C-alpha positions in Angstrom: -40.9 -75.6 -13.0 -38.0 -77.9 -13.8 -34.6 -77.7 -12.2 -31.4 -77.9 -14.2 -28.7 -79.4 -11.9 -25.9 -78.4 -14.3 -26.1 -74.6 -13.9 -28.3 -74.5 -10.7 -31.0 -72.4 -12.2 -34.7 -72.9 -12.6 -36.6 -72.6 -15.8 -40.2 -73.1 -17.0 -41.1 -76.0 -19.2 -41.5 -75.0 -22.9 -45.2 -75.7 -23.0 -45.9 -73.2 -20.2 -43.6 -70.6 -21.7 -45.2 -70.8 -25.1 -48.7 -70.3 -23.7 -48.3 -66.5 -23.4 -48.6 -63.8 -26.0 -46.7 -65.0 -29.1 -45.3 -61.5 -29.7 -43.7 -61.5 -26.2 -42.4 -65.0 -26.7 -40.8 -64.0 -30.0 -39.2 -60.9 -28.5 -37.8 -62.8 -25.6 -36.3 -65.4 -27.9 -34.9 -62.7 -30.2 -33.4 -60.8 -27.2 -31.8 -64.0 -25.9 -30.2 -64.8 -29.3 -29.0 -61.2 -29.9 -27.5 -61.0 -26.4 -25.9 -64.5 -26.7 -23.9 -63.5 -29.8 -22.5 -60.2 -28.4 -24.8 -57.5 -29.7 -24.1 -54.3 -27.8 -26.7 -53.3 -25.1 -27.8 -50.1 -26.8 -28.4 -51.8 -30.1 -30.2 -54.7 -28.5 -32.5 -52.3 -26.6 -33.1 -50.3 -29.7 -33.9 -53.3 -31.8 -36.3 -54.8 -29.3 -38.1 -51.5 -29.0 -38.5 -51.2 -32.7 -39.8 -54.8 -32.9 -42.3 -54.1 -30.1 -43.5 -51.0 -31.9 -43.9 -53.0 -35.1 -46.2 -55.4 -33.1 -48.2 -52.5 -31.7 -46.9 -53.1 -28.2 -45.4 -50.9 -25.5 -42.1 -52.4 -24.4 -39.2 -51.3 -22.2 -35.9 -53.1 -22.2 -32.8 -52.9 -20.0 -29.8 -55.0 -20.9 -27.0 -56.0 -18.6 -24.0 -58.2 -19.3 -25.8 -61.2 -17.8 -29.5 -60.5 -18.6 -32.3 -58.6 -20.0 -35.2 -56.9 -18.1 -38.2 -56.7 -20.4 -41.5 -55.0 -19.5 -44.6 -55.0 -21.7 -47.8 -53.1 -21.6 -48.9 -49.9 -19.9 -47.1 -48.9 -16.7 -50.0 -49.8 -14.5 -50.3 -53.3 -16.0 -46.7 -54.1 -16.8 -45.7 -57.7 -17.3 -41.9 -57.7 -16.5 -39.5 -60.6 -17.2 -35.9 -61.1 -16.3 -34.2 -63.1 -18.9 -30.9 -64.5 -17.7 -28.1 -65.1 -20.2 -25.9 -67.9 -19.0 -23.2 -67.8 -21.7 -22.2 -65.5 -24.5 -19.9 -65.6 -27.4 -19.1 -63.0 -30.0 -20.2 -64.4 -33.3 -20.3 -61.7 -36.0 -21.9 -64.0 -38.6 -24.8 -64.8 -36.3 -25.0 -61.2 -35.2 -25.3 -60.1 -38.9 -28.0 -62.8 -39.6 -30.0 -61.8 -36.6 -29.7 -58.1 -37.4 -31.0 -58.8 -40.9 -33.9 -60.7 -39.4 -34.7 -57.8 -37.1 -34.8 -55.5 -40.1 -37.1 -57.8 -42.0 -39.4 -58.1 -39.0 -39.6 -54.4 -38.5 -40.4 -53.9 -42.2 -43.2 -56.5 -42.0 -41.5 -59.0 -44.3 -41.4 -61.8 -41.8 -44.2 -63.2 -39.6 -43.8 -64.2 -36.0 -43.7 -67.9 -36.9 -41.2 -67.5 -39.7 -39.1 -65.2 -37.5 -39.1 -67.7 -34.7 -38.0 -70.5 -37.0 -35.3 -68.3 -38.5 -33.9 -67.6 -35.0 -33.8 -71.4 -34.3 -31.9 -72.0 -37.6 -29.4 -69.2 -36.8 -28.8 -70.5 -33.3 -28.4 -74.1 -34.4 -26.1 -73.3 -37.4 -22.6 -74.8 -37.1 -19.6 -72.5 -37.2 -18.5 -71.8 -40.8 -14.9 -72.7 -39.9 -13.5 -75.3 -37.5 -11.8 -74.1 -34.3 -8.5 -75.7 -35.5 -8.6 -73.8 -38.8 -9.6 -70.5 -37.0 -6.6 -70.9 -34.6 -4.2 -71.6 -37.4 -5.4 -68.6 -39.4 -5.2 -66.4 -36.4 -1.6 -67.6 -35.6 -0.5 -67.0 -39.2 -2.1 -63.5 -39.3 -0.6 -62.5 -36.0 2.8 -63.7 -37.0 2.7 -61.9 -40.3 1.5 -58.7 -38.6 4.4 -58.9 -36.1 6.9 -59.6 -38.8 5.8 -56.9 -41.3 5.2 -54.2 -38.7 8.7 -54.2 -37.5 8.9 -57.2 -35.2 11.2 -60.1 -35.5 11.0 -63.8 -34.9 11.4 -63.2 -31.2 8.3 -61.1 -31.0 6.3 -63.6 -32.9 7.1 -66.4 -30.5 7.3 -64.5 -27.2 4.5 -65.4 -24.8 2.3 -62.9 -23.1 3.7 -63.9 -19.7 7.2 -62.7 -20.6 5.8 -59.3 -21.6 4.2 -58.7 -18.2 5.9 -56.0 -16.1 8.2 -57.2 -13.4 7.8 -55.7 -10.0 
């Protein structure tokens, strides 16, 4: 085990983690990626169950906002893992790409190795638009919506703090 002093958690070295069943390693990696980019719990559980069935495995999954419980095998010989998710972000582009990957895995169009590499590519991909451009576009769209939906210049520039109720 190695210790990461930045987030005060322990994690196994990659070489130990990869020594297990490659189907389980793939499903854990897929679950982490899906959870990280904001896939709803019911869809994540359903997708992992379908992937487990595709691999001829029995799997049970329970997703919380900060982790995934995953059990594999028959009840009397379950192998259960808790996968902690440290940070999440809603990224619809990466969600869509991962969802497409899940569909191709379930249909048997992608192998474990190819799927694993695809997850790595999706996770490593840079954002399509810079944060500055996204902020400018959001501000312009919000201002336009306020203006064209009956608001005036005051509503466009009023801060959220001044809209809070005063007690």
